[in-house]
N, CA, C and O atoms as a Maestro MAE file, in Angstrom:
{
 s_m_m2io_version
 :::
 2.0.0
}

f_m_ct {
 s_m_title
 :::
 protein
 m_atom[328] {
  # First column is atom index #
  i_m_mmod_type
  r_m_x_coord
  r_m_y_coord
  r_m_z_coord
  i_m_residue_number
  s_m_chain_name
  s_m_pdb_residue_name
  s_m_pdb_atom_name
  i_m_atomic_number
  :::
  1 25 -29.157 -8.087 -5.339 1 A "MET " " N  " 7
  2 3 -28.284 -7.643 -4.270 1 A "MET " " CA " 6
  3 2 -26.830 -7.728 -4.747 1 A "MET " " C  " 6
  4 15 -26.451 -8.673 -5.439 1 A "MET " " O  " 8
  5 25 -26.040 -6.753 -4.378 2 A "ILE " " N  " 7
  6 3 -24.628 -6.725 -4.735 2 A "ILE " " CA " 6
  7 2 -23.841 -7.496 -3.680 2 A "ILE " " C  " 6
  8 15 -24.041 -7.316 -2.479 2 A "ILE " " O  " 8
  9 25 -22.949 -8.351 -4.151 3 A "ALA " " N  " 7
  10 3 -22.114 -9.120 -3.227 3 A "ALA " " CA " 6
  11 2 -21.190 -8.191 -2.457 3 A "ALA " " C  " 6
  12 15 -20.660 -7.226 -3.010 3 A "ALA " " O  " 8
  13 25 -21.002 -8.485 -1.190 4 A "GLU " " N  " 7
  14 3 -20.108 -7.685 -0.356 4 A "GLU " " CA " 6
  15 2 -18.797 -8.428 -0.179 4 A "GLU " " C  " 6
  16 15 -18.793 -9.614 0.152 4 A "GLU " " O  " 8
  17 25 -17.688 -7.740 -0.396 5 A "ARG " " N  " 7
  18 3 -16.360 -8.328 -0.250 5 A "ARG " " CA " 6
  19 2 -15.542 -7.447 0.686 5 A "ARG " " C  " 6
  20 15 -15.620 -6.221 0.620 5 A "ARG " " O  " 8
  21 25 -14.769 -8.068 1.543 6 A "THR " " N  " 7
  22 3 -13.885 -7.312 2.429 6 A "THR " " CA " 6
  23 2 -12.491 -7.928 2.377 6 A "THR " " C  " 6
  24 15 -12.324 -9.108 2.069 6 A "THR " " O  " 8
  25 25 -11.505 -7.109 2.683 7 A "ALA " " N  " 7
  26 3 -10.121 -7.569 2.705 7 A "ALA " " CA " 6
  27 2 -9.362 -6.747 3.732 7 A "ALA " " C  " 6
  28 15 -9.753 -5.629 4.064 7 A "ALA " " O  " 8
  29 25 -8.289 -7.307 4.221 8 A "THR " " N  " 7
  30 3 -7.409 -6.618 5.142 8 A "THR " " CA " 6
  31 2 -6.076 -6.396 4.441 8 A "THR " " C  " 6
  32 15 -5.504 -7.326 3.873 8 A "THR " " O  " 8
  33 25 -5.590 -5.177 4.482 9 A "THR " " N  " 7
  34 3 -4.320 -4.844 3.851 9 A "THR " " CA " 6
  35 2 -3.327 -4.437 4.928 9 A "THR " " C  " 6
  36 15 -3.648 -3.650 5.819 9 A "THR " " O  " 8
  37 25 -2.125 -4.976 4.839 10 A "THR " " N  " 7
  38 3 -1.058 -4.657 5.787 10 A "THR " " CA " 6
  39 2 0.144 -4.149 5.009 10 A "THR " " C  " 6
  40 15 0.541 -4.751 4.011 10 A "THR " " O  " 8
  41 25 0.730 -3.037 5.464 11 A "TRP " " N  " 7
  42 3 1.921 -2.470 4.828 11 A "TRP " " CA " 6
  43 2 2.955 -2.219 5.907 11 A "TRP " " C  " 6
  44 15 2.632 -1.664 6.957 11 A "TRP " " O  " 8
  45 25 4.187 -2.618 5.663 12 A "GLU " " N  " 7
  46 3 5.264 -2.375 6.612 12 A "GLU " " CA " 6
  47 2 6.451 -1.769 5.891 12 A "GLU " " C  " 6
  48 15 6.786 -2.169 4.776 12 A "GLU " " O  " 8
  49 25 7.082 -0.807 6.532 13 A "GLY " " N  " 7
  50 3 8.246 -0.157 5.946 13 A "GLY " " CA " 6
  51 2 7.867 1.125 5.254 13 A "GLY " " C  " 6
  52 15 6.723 1.575 5.319 13 A "GLY " " O  " 8
  53 25 8.850 1.710 4.586 14 A "SER " " N  " 7
  54 3 8.611 2.974 3.884 14 A "SER " " CA " 6
  55 2 7.777 2.720 2.637 14 A "SER " " C  " 6
  56 15 7.629 1.583 2.189 14 A "SER " " O  " 8
  57 25 7.242 3.789 2.091 15 A "LEU " " N  " 7
  58 3 6.407 3.656 0.905 15 A "LEU " " CA " 6
  59 2 7.165 3.020 -0.254 15 A "LEU " " C  " 6
  60 15 6.664 2.093 -0.891 15 A "LEU " " O  " 8
  61 25 8.365 3.511 -0.529 16 A "ALA " " N  " 7
  62 3 9.114 3.046 -1.696 16 A "ALA " " CA " 6
  63 2 9.761 1.685 -1.494 16 A "ALA " " C  " 6
  64 15 9.893 0.916 -2.446 16 A "ALA " " O  " 8
  65 25 10.160 1.383 -0.281 17 A "ARG " " N  " 7
  66 3 10.918 0.144 -0.076 17 A "ARG " " CA " 6
  67 2 10.201 -0.882 0.798 17 A "ARG " " C  " 6
  68 15 10.703 -1.985 1.013 17 A "ARG " " O  " 8
  69 25 9.036 -0.514 1.294 18 A "GLY " " N  " 7
  70 3 8.276 -1.438 2.124 18 A "GLY " " CA " 6
  71 2 7.541 -2.473 1.278 18 A "GLY " " C  " 6
  72 15 7.664 -2.504 0.053 18 A "GLY " " O  " 8
  73 25 6.793 -3.299 1.947 19 A "ASP " " N  " 7
  74 3 5.954 -4.259 1.249 19 A "ASP " " CA " 6
  75 2 4.763 -4.605 2.125 19 A "ASP " " C  " 6
  76 15 4.711 -4.244 3.301 19 A "ASP " " O  " 8
  77 25 3.831 -5.294 1.549 20 A "GLY " " N  " 7
  78 3 2.637 -5.624 2.296 20 A "GLY " " CA " 6
  79 2 1.916 -6.800 1.686 20 A "GLY " " C  " 6
  80 15 2.436 -7.514 0.828 20 A "GLY " " O  " 8
  81 25 0.681 -6.977 2.168 21 A "ARG " " N  " 7
  82 3 -0.134 -8.066 1.641 21 A "ARG " " CA " 6
  83 2 -1.608 -7.694 1.761 21 A "ARG " " C  " 6
  84 15 -1.998 -6.913 2.629 21 A "ARG " " O  " 8
  85 25 -2.398 -8.254 0.896 22 A "ILE " " N  " 7
  86 3 -3.844 -8.092 0.917 22 A "ILE " " CA " 6
  87 2 -4.427 -9.469 1.202 22 A "ILE " " C  " 6
  88 15 -4.153 -10.431 0.485 22 A "ILE " " O  " 8
  89 25 -5.226 -9.552 2.245 23 A "GLU " " N  " 7
  90 3 -5.836 -10.823 2.624 23 A "GLU " " CA " 6
  91 2 -7.358 -10.711 2.548 23 A "GLU " " C  " 6
  92 15 -7.965 -9.956 3.309 23 A "GLU " " O  " 8
  93 25 -7.975 -11.460 1.631 24 A "PRO " " N  " 7
  94 3 -9.440 -11.455 1.584 24 A "PRO " " CA " 6
  95 2 -9.990 -11.998 2.902 24 A "PRO " " C  " 6
  96 15 -9.560 -13.055 3.365 24 A "PRO " " O  " 8
  97 25 -10.934 -11.282 3.504 25 A "ASP " " N  " 7
  98 3 -11.488 -11.707 4.780 25 A "ASP " " CA " 6
  99 2 -12.337 -12.968 4.660 25 A "ASP " " C  " 6
  100 15 -12.592 -13.643 5.658 25 A "ASP " " O  " 8
  101 25 -12.773 -13.286 3.454 26 A "SER " " N  " 7
  102 3 -13.599 -14.475 3.255 26 A "SER " " CA " 6
  103 2 -12.799 -15.765 3.314 26 A "SER " " C  " 6
  104 15 -13.371 -16.841 3.487 26 A "SER " " O  " 8
  105 25 -11.467 -15.669 3.171 27 A "GLY " " N  " 7
  106 3 -10.643 -16.869 3.133 27 A "GLY " " CA " 6
  107 2 -10.722 -17.596 1.794 27 A "GLY " " C  " 6
  108 15 -10.246 -18.724 1.665 27 A "GLY " " O  " 8
  109 25 -11.328 -16.944 0.792 28 A "ALA " " N  " 7
  110 3 -11.509 -17.575 -0.516 28 A "ALA " " CA " 6
  111 2 -10.196 -17.760 -1.267 28 A "ALA " " C  " 6
  112 15 -10.100 -18.621 -2.141 28 A "ALA " " O  " 8
  113 25 -9.192 -16.965 -0.938 29 A "SER " " N  " 7
  114 3 -7.894 -17.124 -1.584 29 A "SER " " CA " 6
  115 2 -6.804 -16.742 -0.593 29 A "SER " " C  " 6
  116 15 -7.074 -16.162 0.459 29 A "SER " " O  " 8
  117 25 -5.566 -17.077 -0.948 30 A "ASP " " N  " 7
  118 3 -4.435 -16.755 -0.080 30 A "ASP " " CA " 6
  119 2 -4.117 -15.264 -0.135 30 A "ASP " " C  " 6
  120 15 -4.605 -14.545 -1.008 30 A "ASP " " O  " 8
  121 25 -3.299 -14.814 0.801 31 A "ALA " " N  " 7
  122 3 -2.853 -13.420 0.818 31 A "ALA " " CA " 6
  123 2 -2.057 -13.123 -0.448 31 A "ALA " " C  " 6
  124 15 -1.309 -13.967 -0.941 31 A "ALA " " O  " 8
  125 25 -2.229 -11.925 -0.958 32 A "LEU " " N  " 7
  126 3 -1.524 -11.492 -2.163 32 A "LEU " " CA " 6
  127 2 -0.452 -10.481 -1.775 32 A "LEU " " C  " 6
  128 15 -0.758 -9.509 -1.084 32 A "LEU " " O  " 8
  129 25 0.796 -10.681 -2.198 33 A "PRO " " N  " 7
  130 3 1.849 -9.724 -1.871 33 A "PRO " " CA " 6
  131 2 1.685 -8.434 -2.675 33 A "PRO " " C  " 6
  132 15 1.229 -8.449 -3.818 33 A "PRO " " O  " 8
  133 25 2.070 -7.314 -2.048 34 A "VAL " " N  " 7
  134 3 1.999 -6.010 -2.705 34 A "VAL " " CA " 6
  135 2 3.297 -5.268 -2.422 34 A "VAL " " C  " 6
  136 15 3.776 -5.259 -1.288 34 A "VAL " " O  " 8
  137 25 3.868 -4.642 -3.455 35 A "THR " " N  " 7
  138 3 5.055 -3.808 -3.290 35 A "THR " " CA " 6
  139 2 4.817 -2.501 -4.028 35 A "THR " " C  " 6
  140 15 3.944 -2.422 -4.892 35 A "THR " " O  " 8
  141 25 5.592 -1.471 -3.689 36 A "TRP " " N  " 7
  142 3 5.482 -0.195 -4.386 36 A "TRP " " CA " 6
  143 2 5.780 -0.349 -5.873 36 A "TRP " " C  " 6
  144 15 4.996 0.137 -6.687 36 A "TRP " " O  " 8
  145 25 6.882 -1.005 -6.273 37 A "PRO " " N  " 7
  146 3 7.128 -1.145 -7.705 37 A "PRO " " CA " 6
  147 2 5.994 -1.866 -8.436 37 A "PRO " " C  " 6
  148 15 5.672 -1.519 -9.572 37 A "PRO " " O  " 8
  149 25 5.395 -2.854 -7.800 38 A "ALA " " N  " 7
  150 3 4.307 -3.578 -8.456 38 A "ALA " " CA " 6
  151 2 3.119 -2.659 -8.728 38 A "ALA " " C  " 6
  152 15 2.368 -2.885 -9.677 38 A "ALA " " O  " 8
  153 25 2.942 -1.628 -7.905 39 A "ARG " " N  " 7
  154 3 1.827 -0.704 -8.066 39 A "ARG " " CA " 6
  155 2 2.156 0.451 -9.004 39 A "ARG " " C  " 6
  156 15 1.242 1.108 -9.502 39 A "ARG " " O  " 8
  157 25 3.446 0.720 -9.262 40 A "THR " " N  " 7
  158 3 3.804 1.918 -10.017 40 A "THR " " CA " 6
  159 2 4.508 1.656 -11.337 40 A "THR " " C  " 6
  160 15 4.589 2.558 -12.171 40 A "THR " " O  " 8
  161 25 5.015 0.461 -11.551 41 A "GLU " " N  " 7
  162 3 5.742 0.184 -12.790 41 A "GLU " " CA " 6
  163 2 4.795 -0.037 -13.947 41 A "GLU " " C  " 6
  164 15 3.681 -0.530 -13.769 41 A "GLU " " O  " 8
  165 25 5.243 0.329 -15.127 42 A "ALA " " N  " 7
  166 3 4.545 -0.054 -16.342 42 A "ALA " " CA " 6
  167 2 4.803 -1.548 -16.550 42 A "ALA " " C  " 6
  168 15 5.830 -2.053 -16.096 42 A "ALA " " O  " 8
  169 25 3.905 -2.265 -17.220 43 A "PRO " " N  " 7
  170 3 4.155 -3.686 -17.455 43 A "PRO " " CA " 6
  171 2 5.525 -3.908 -18.072 43 A "PRO " " C  " 6
  172 15 5.863 -3.308 -19.093 43 A "PRO " " O  " 8
  173 25 6.304 -4.768 -17.452 44 A "GLY " " N  " 7
  174 3 7.637 -5.059 -17.942 44 A "GLY " " CA " 6
  175 2 8.655 -3.980 -17.606 44 A "GLY " " C  " 6
  176 15 9.827 -4.106 -17.962 44 A "GLY " " O  " 8
  177 25 8.223 -2.919 -16.924 45 A "GLY " " N  " 7
  178 3 9.110 -1.805 -16.613 45 A "GLY " " CA " 6
  179 2 9.799 -1.970 -15.275 45 A "GLY " " C  " 6
  180 15 9.551 -2.928 -14.543 45 A "GLY " " O  " 8
  181 25 10.642 -1.049 -14.978 46 A "LYS " " N  " 7
  182 3 11.378 -1.052 -13.719 46 A "LYS " " CA " 6
  183 2 11.291 0.331 -13.095 46 A "LYS " " C  " 6
  184 15 11.202 1.339 -13.796 46 A "LYS " " O  " 8
  185 25 11.317 0.364 -11.781 47 A "THR " " N  " 7
  186 3 11.397 1.632 -11.064 47 A "THR " " CA " 6
  187 2 12.873 1.927 -10.869 47 A "THR " " C  " 6
  188 15 13.608 1.093 -10.340 47 A "THR " " O  " 8
  189 25 13.308 3.094 -11.288 48 A "SER " " N  " 7
  190 3 14.725 3.427 -11.196 48 A "SER " " CA " 6
  191 2 15.099 3.807 -9.767 48 A "SER " " C  " 6
  192 15 14.238 4.234 -8.998 48 A "SER " " O  " 8
  193 25 16.379 3.656 -9.400 49 A "PRO " " N  " 7
  194 3 16.830 4.119 -8.069 49 A "PRO " " CA " 6
  195 2 16.535 5.599 -7.837 49 A "PRO " " C  " 6
  196 15 16.287 6.013 -6.705 49 A "PRO " " O  " 8
  197 25 16.562 6.410 -8.922 50 A "GLU " " N  " 7
  198 3 16.258 7.828 -8.781 50 A "GLU " " CA " 6
  199 2 14.805 8.034 -8.379 50 A "GLU " " C  " 6
  200 15 14.502 8.904 -7.562 50 A "GLU " " O  " 8
  201 25 13.908 7.240 -8.948 51 A "GLU " " N  " 7
  202 3 12.491 7.354 -8.593 51 A "GLU " " CA " 6
  203 2 12.268 6.939 -7.146 51 A "GLU " " C  " 6
  204 15 11.519 7.594 -6.421 51 A "GLU " " O  " 8
  205 25 12.910 5.861 -6.721 52 A "LEU " " N  " 7
  206 3 12.784 5.423 -5.332 52 A "LEU " " CA " 6
  207 2 13.353 6.468 -4.383 52 A "LEU " " C  " 6
  208 15 12.776 6.724 -3.326 52 A "LEU " " O  " 8
  209 25 14.473 7.072 -4.749 53 A "ALA " " N  " 7
  210 3 15.074 8.112 -3.915 53 A "ALA " " CA " 6
  211 2 14.148 9.325 -3.823 53 A "ALA " " C  " 6
  212 15 14.052 9.948 -2.765 53 A "ALA " " O  " 8
  213 25 13.475 9.662 -4.903 54 A "ALA " " N  " 7
  214 3 12.548 10.804 -4.893 54 A "ALA " " CA " 6
  215 2 11.375 10.532 -3.958 54 A "ALA " " C  " 6
  216 15 10.932 11.432 -3.244 54 A "ALA " " O  " 8
  217 25 10.872 9.305 -3.954 55 A "VAL " " N  " 7
  218 3 9.777 8.950 -3.048 55 A "VAL " " CA " 6
  219 2 10.255 9.026 -1.604 55 A "VAL " " C  " 6
  220 15 9.551 9.569 -0.753 55 A "VAL " " O  " 8
  221 25 11.432 8.496 -1.315 56 A "ASP " " N  " 7
  222 3 11.979 8.555 0.046 56 A "ASP " " CA " 6
  223 2 12.186 10.001 0.496 56 A "ASP " " C  " 6
  224 15 11.881 10.349 1.636 56 A "ASP " " O  " 8
  225 25 12.708 10.845 -0.405 57 A "GLU " " N  " 7
  226 3 12.942 12.244 -0.058 57 A "GLU " " CA " 6
  227 2 11.624 12.962 0.223 57 A "GLU " " C  " 6
  228 15 11.520 13.730 1.180 57 A "GLU " " O  " 8
  229 25 10.625 12.709 -0.612 58 A "ALA " " N  " 7
  230 3 9.317 13.338 -0.398 58 A "ALA " " CA " 6
  231 2 8.725 12.914 0.939 58 A "ALA " " C  " 6
  232 15 8.168 13.741 1.661 58 A "ALA " " O  " 8
  233 25 8.840 11.641 1.271 59 A "ALA " " N  " 7
  234 3 8.320 11.154 2.555 59 A "ALA " " CA " 6
  235 2 9.082 11.780 3.723 59 A "ALA " " C  " 6
  236 15 8.480 12.118 4.742 59 A "ALA " " O  " 8
  237 25 10.395 11.937 3.585 60 A "ALA " " N  " 7
  238 3 11.212 12.517 4.654 60 A "ALA " " CA " 6
  239 2 10.888 13.995 4.880 60 A "ALA " " C  " 6
  240 15 10.986 14.485 6.005 60 A "ALA " " O  " 8
  241 25 10.505 14.705 3.821 61 A "LEU " " N  " 7
  242 3 10.200 16.131 3.933 61 A "LEU " " CA " 6
  243 2 8.742 16.414 4.268 61 A "LEU " " C  " 6
  244 15 8.408 17.523 4.685 61 A "LEU " " O  " 8
  245 25 7.884 15.443 4.095 62 A "CYS " " N  " 7
  246 3 6.448 15.633 4.299 62 A "CYS " " CA " 6
  247 2 6.135 15.723 5.796 62 A "CYS " " C  " 6
  248 15 6.431 14.784 6.535 62 A "CYS " " O  " 8
  249 25 5.546 16.823 6.257 63 A "PRO " " N  " 7
  250 3 5.260 16.953 7.684 63 A "PRO " " CA " 6
  251 2 4.267 15.909 8.186 63 A "PRO " " C  " 6
  252 15 4.354 15.484 9.338 63 A "PRO " " O  " 8
  253 25 3.340 15.497 7.358 64 A "ILE " " N  " 7
  254 3 2.372 14.478 7.777 64 A "ILE " " CA " 6
  255 2 3.065 13.125 7.914 64 A "ILE " " C  " 6
  256 15 2.816 12.399 8.876 64 A "ILE " " O  " 8
  257 25 3.934 12.778 6.960 65 A "SER " " N  " 7
  258 3 4.688 11.523 7.052 65 A "SER " " CA " 6
  259 2 5.554 11.505 8.301 65 A "SER " " C  " 6
  260 15 5.648 10.486 8.985 65 A "SER " " O  " 8
  261 25 6.188 12.642 8.598 66 A "ARG " " N  " 7
  262 3 7.039 12.713 9.786 66 A "ARG " " CA " 6
  263 2 6.203 12.616 11.055 66 A "ARG " " C  " 6
  264 15 6.631 12.003 12.033 66 A "ARG " " O  " 8
  265 25 5.017 13.214 11.051 67 A "LEU " " N  " 7
  266 3 4.143 13.162 12.212 67 A "LEU " " CA " 6
  267 2 3.740 11.726 12.549 67 A "LEU " " C  " 6
  268 15 3.679 11.349 13.719 67 A "LEU " " O  " 8
  269 25 3.465 10.930 11.514 68 A "PHE " " N  " 7
  270 3 2.991 9.569 11.728 68 A "PHE " " CA " 6
  271 2 4.081 8.508 11.637 68 A "PHE " " C  " 6
  272 15 3.771 7.317 11.666 68 A "PHE " " O  " 8
  273 25 5.340 8.902 11.528 69 A "ALA " " N  " 7
  274 3 6.437 7.934 11.440 69 A "ALA " " CA " 6
  275 2 6.420 7.031 12.676 69 A "ALA " " C  " 6
  276 15 6.394 7.514 13.808 69 A "ALA " " O  " 8
  277 25 6.436 5.758 12.453 70 A "GLY " " N  " 7
  278 3 6.464 4.794 13.545 70 A "GLY " " CA " 6
  279 2 5.108 4.514 14.165 70 A "GLY " " C  " 6
  280 15 5.008 3.676 15.060 70 A "GLY " " O  " 8
  281 25 4.062 5.192 13.713 71 A "ALA " " N  " 7
  282 3 2.731 4.983 14.277 71 A "ALA " " CA " 6
  283 2 2.054 3.787 13.611 71 A "ALA " " C  " 6
  284 15 2.223 3.553 12.415 71 A "ALA " " O  " 8
  285 25 1.295 3.043 14.391 72 A "ALA " " N  " 7
  286 3 0.464 1.965 13.832 72 A "ALA " " CA " 6
  287 2 -0.836 2.607 13.367 72 A "ALA " " C  " 6
  288 15 -1.535 3.240 14.158 72 A "ALA " " O  " 8
  289 25 -1.158 2.448 12.105 73 A "ILE " " N  " 7
  290 3 -2.340 3.068 11.538 73 A "ILE " " CA " 6
  291 2 -3.292 1.990 11.047 73 A "ILE " " C  " 6
  292 15 -2.879 1.054 10.363 73 A "ILE " " O  " 8
  293 25 -4.549 2.119 11.392 74 A "SER " " N  " 7
  294 3 -5.572 1.166 10.973 74 A "SER " " CA " 6
  295 2 -6.641 1.940 10.216 74 A "SER " " C  " 6
  296 15 -6.996 3.051 10.610 74 A "SER " " O  " 8
  297 25 -7.151 1.376 9.151 75 A "LEU " " N  " 7
  298 3 -8.146 2.047 8.329 75 A "LEU " " CA " 6
  299 2 -9.242 1.069 7.982 75 A "LEU " " C  " 6
  300 15 -8.976 -0.086 7.648 75 A "LEU " " O  " 8
  301 25 -10.448 1.523 8.059 76 A "SER " " N  " 7
  302 3 -11.598 0.725 7.633 76 A "SER " " CA " 6
  303 2 -12.344 1.562 6.608 76 A "SER " " C  " 6
  304 15 -12.639 2.730 6.862 76 A "SER " " O  " 8
  305 25 -12.655 0.982 5.452 77 A "ALA " " N  " 7
  306 3 -13.320 1.731 4.398 77 A "ALA " " CA " 6
  307 2 -14.464 0.915 3.828 77 A "ALA " " C  " 6
  308 15 -14.427 -0.316 3.824 77 A "ALA " " O  " 8
  309 25 -15.470 1.609 3.353 78 A "GLU " " N  " 7
  310 3 -16.616 0.975 2.707 78 A "GLU " " CA " 6
  311 2 -16.950 1.718 1.440 78 A "GLU " " C  " 6
  312 15 -16.857 2.945 1.393 78 A "GLU " " O  " 8
  313 25 -17.336 0.995 0.417 79 A "LEU " " N  " 7
  314 3 -17.823 1.619 -0.811 79 A "LEU " " CA " 6
  315 2 -19.345 1.664 -0.734 79 A "LEU " " C  " 6
  316 15 -19.984 0.678 -0.366 79 A "LEU " " O  " 8
  317 25 -19.910 2.787 -1.074 80 A "GLY " " N  " 7
  318 3 -21.359 2.916 -1.059 80 A "GLY " " CA " 6
  319 2 -21.882 3.182 -2.453 80 A "GLY " " C  " 6
  320 15 -21.120 3.533 -3.354 80 A "GLY " " O  " 8
  321 25 -23.139 3.020 -2.626 81 A "SER " " N  " 7
  322 3 -23.735 3.304 -3.933 81 A "SER " " CA " 6
  323 2 -24.058 4.778 -4.028 81 A "SER " " C  " 6
  324 15 -24.337 5.432 -3.022 81 A "SER " " O  " 8
  325 25 -24.019 5.298 -5.242 82 A "ALA " " N  " 7
  326 3 -24.264 6.727 -5.451 82 A "ALA " " CA " 6
  327 2 -25.738 7.032 -5.462 82 A "ALA " " C  " 6
  328 15 -26.128 8.188 -5.626 82 A "ALA " " O  " 8
  :::
 }
 m_bond[327] {
  # First column is bond index #
  i_m_from
  i_m_to
  i_m_order
  :::
  1 1 2 1
  2 2 3 1
  3 3 4 2
  4 3 5 1
  5 5 6 1
  6 6 7 1
  7 7 8 2
  8 7 9 1
  9 9 10 1
  10 10 11 1
  11 11 12 2
  12 11 13 1
  13 13 14 1
  14 14 15 1
  15 15 16 2
  16 15 17 1
  17 17 18 1
  18 18 19 1
  19 19 20 2
  20 19 21 1
  21 21 22 1
  22 22 23 1
  23 23 24 2
  24 23 25 1
  25 25 26 1
  26 26 27 1
  27 27 28 2
  28 27 29 1
  29 29 30 1
  30 30 31 1
  31 31 32 2
  32 31 33 1
  33 33 34 1
  34 34 35 1
  35 35 36 2
  36 35 37 1
  37 37 38 1
  38 38 39 1
  39 39 40 2
  40 39 41 1
  41 41 42 1
  42 42 43 1
  43 43 44 2
  44 43 45 1
  45 45 46 1
  46 46 47 1
  47 47 48 2
  48 47 49 1
  49 49 50 1
  50 50 51 1
  51 51 52 2
  52 51 53 1
  53 53 54 1
  54 54 55 1
  55 55 56 2
  56 55 57 1
  57 57 58 1
  58 58 59 1
  59 59 60 2
  60 59 61 1
  61 61 62 1
  62 62 63 1
  63 63 64 2
  64 63 65 1
  65 65 66 1
  66 66 67 1
  67 67 68 2
  68 67 69 1
  69 69 70 1
  70 70 71 1
  71 71 72 2
  72 71 73 1
  73 73 74 1
  74 74 75 1
  75 75 76 2
  76 75 77 1
  77 77 78 1
  78 78 79 1
  79 79 80 2
  80 79 81 1
  81 81 82 1
  82 82 83 1
  83 83 84 2
  84 83 85 1
  85 85 86 1
  86 86 87 1
  87 87 88 2
  88 87 89 1
  89 89 90 1
  90 90 91 1
  91 91 92 2
  92 91 93 1
  93 93 94 1
  94 94 95 1
  95 95 96 2
  96 95 97 1
  97 97 98 1
  98 98 99 1
  99 99 100 2
  100 99 101 1
  101 101 102 1
  102 102 103 1
  103 103 104 2
  104 103 105 1
  105 105 106 1
  106 106 107 1
  107 107 108 2
  108 107 109 1
  109 109 110 1
  110 110 111 1
  111 111 112 2
  112 111 113 1
  113 113 114 1
  114 114 115 1
  115 115 116 2
  116 115 117 1
  117 117 118 1
  118 118 119 1
  119 119 120 2
  120 119 121 1
  121 121 122 1
  122 122 123 1
  123 123 124 2
  124 123 125 1
  125 125 126 1
  126 126 127 1
  127 127 128 2
  128 127 129 1
  129 129 130 1
  130 130 131 1
  131 131 132 2
  132 131 133 1
  133 133 134 1
  134 134 135 1
  135 135 136 2
  136 135 137 1
  137 137 138 1
  138 138 139 1
  139 139 140 2
  140 139 141 1
  141 141 142 1
  142 142 143 1
  143 143 144 2
  144 143 145 1
  145 145 146 1
  146 146 147 1
  147 147 148 2
  148 147 149 1
  149 149 150 1
  150 150 151 1
  151 151 152 2
  152 151 153 1
  153 153 154 1
  154 154 155 1
  155 155 156 2
  156 155 157 1
  157 157 158 1
  158 158 159 1
  159 159 160 2
  160 159 161 1
  161 161 162 1
  162 162 163 1
  163 163 164 2
  164 163 165 1
  165 165 166 1
  166 166 167 1
  167 167 168 2
  168 167 169 1
  169 169 170 1
  170 170 171 1
  171 171 172 2
  172 171 173 1
  173 173 174 1
  174 174 175 1
  175 175 176 2
  176 175 177 1
  177 177 178 1
  178 178 179 1
  179 179 180 2
  180 179 181 1
  181 181 182 1
  182 182 183 1
  183 183 184 2
  184 183 185 1
  185 185 186 1
  186 186 187 1
  187 187 188 2
  188 187 189 1
  189 189 190 1
  190 190 191 1
  191 191 192 2
  192 191 193 1
  193 193 194 1
  194 194 195 1
  195 195 196 2
  196 195 197 1
  197 197 198 1
  198 198 199 1
  199 199 200 2
  200 199 201 1
  201 201 202 1
  202 202 203 1
  203 203 204 2
  204 203 205 1
  205 205 206 1
  206 206 207 1
  207 207 208 2
  208 207 209 1
  209 209 210 1
  210 210 211 1
  211 211 212 2
  212 211 213 1
  213 213 214 1
  214 214 215 1
  215 215 216 2
  216 215 217 1
  217 217 218 1
  218 218 219 1
  219 219 220 2
  220 219 221 1
  221 221 222 1
  222 222 223 1
  223 223 224 2
  224 223 225 1
  225 225 226 1
  226 226 227 1
  227 227 228 2
  228 227 229 1
  229 229 230 1
  230 230 231 1
  231 231 232 2
  232 231 233 1
  233 233 234 1
  234 234 235 1
  235 235 236 2
  236 235 237 1
  237 237 238 1
  238 238 239 1
  239 239 240 2
  240 239 241 1
  241 241 242 1
  242 242 243 1
  243 243 244 2
  244 243 245 1
  245 245 246 1
  246 246 247 1
  247 247 248 2
  248 247 249 1
  249 249 250 1
  250 250 251 1
  251 251 252 2
  252 251 253 1
  253 253 254 1
  254 254 255 1
  255 255 256 2
  256 255 257 1
  257 257 258 1
  258 258 259 1
  259 259 260 2
  260 259 261 1
  261 261 262 1
  262 262 263 1
  263 263 264 2
  264 263 265 1
  265 265 266 1
  266 266 267 1
  267 267 268 2
  268 267 269 1
  269 269 270 1
  270 270 271 1
  271 271 272 2
  272 271 273 1
  273 273 274 1
  274 274 275 1
  275 275 276 2
  276 275 277 1
  277 277 278 1
  278 278 279 1
  279 279 280 2
  280 279 281 1
  281 281 282 1
  282 282 283 1
  283 283 284 2
  284 283 285 1
  285 285 286 1
  286 286 287 1
  287 287 288 2
  288 287 289 1
  289 289 290 1
  290 290 291 1
  291 291 292 2
  292 291 293 1
  293 293 294 1
  294 294 295 1
  295 295 296 2
  296 295 297 1
  297 297 298 1
  298 298 299 1
  299 299 300 2
  300 299 301 1
  301 301 302 1
  302 302 303 1
  303 303 304 2
  304 303 305 1
  305 305 306 1
  306 306 307 1
  307 307 308 2
  308 307 309 1
  309 309 310 1
  310 310 311 1
  311 311 312 2
  312 311 313 1
  313 313 314 1
  314 314 315 1
  315 315 316 2
  316 315 317 1
  317 317 318 1
  318 318 319 1
  319 319 320 2
  320 319 321 1
  321 321 322 1
  322 322 323 1
  323 323 324 2
  324 323 325 1
  325 325 326 1
  326 326 327 1
  327 327 328 2
  :::
 }
}
């Protein structure tokens, strides 16, 4: 049998400048912080202000992002076997 693991992820703020956390539902470890740069930088690299500005501009122009601006969004996902 394959072990089942679940976690809750929370994100607040804009994509480029927001932050969040991942909390394993099992309580086996503490919440882990997550930021956009941590997900997009090369090891030892930095995200430039130009890159952050490009992400903000894309979000501002995206009709879907504008539609959901300020909305509380909840997602539940499961991985299944093929």
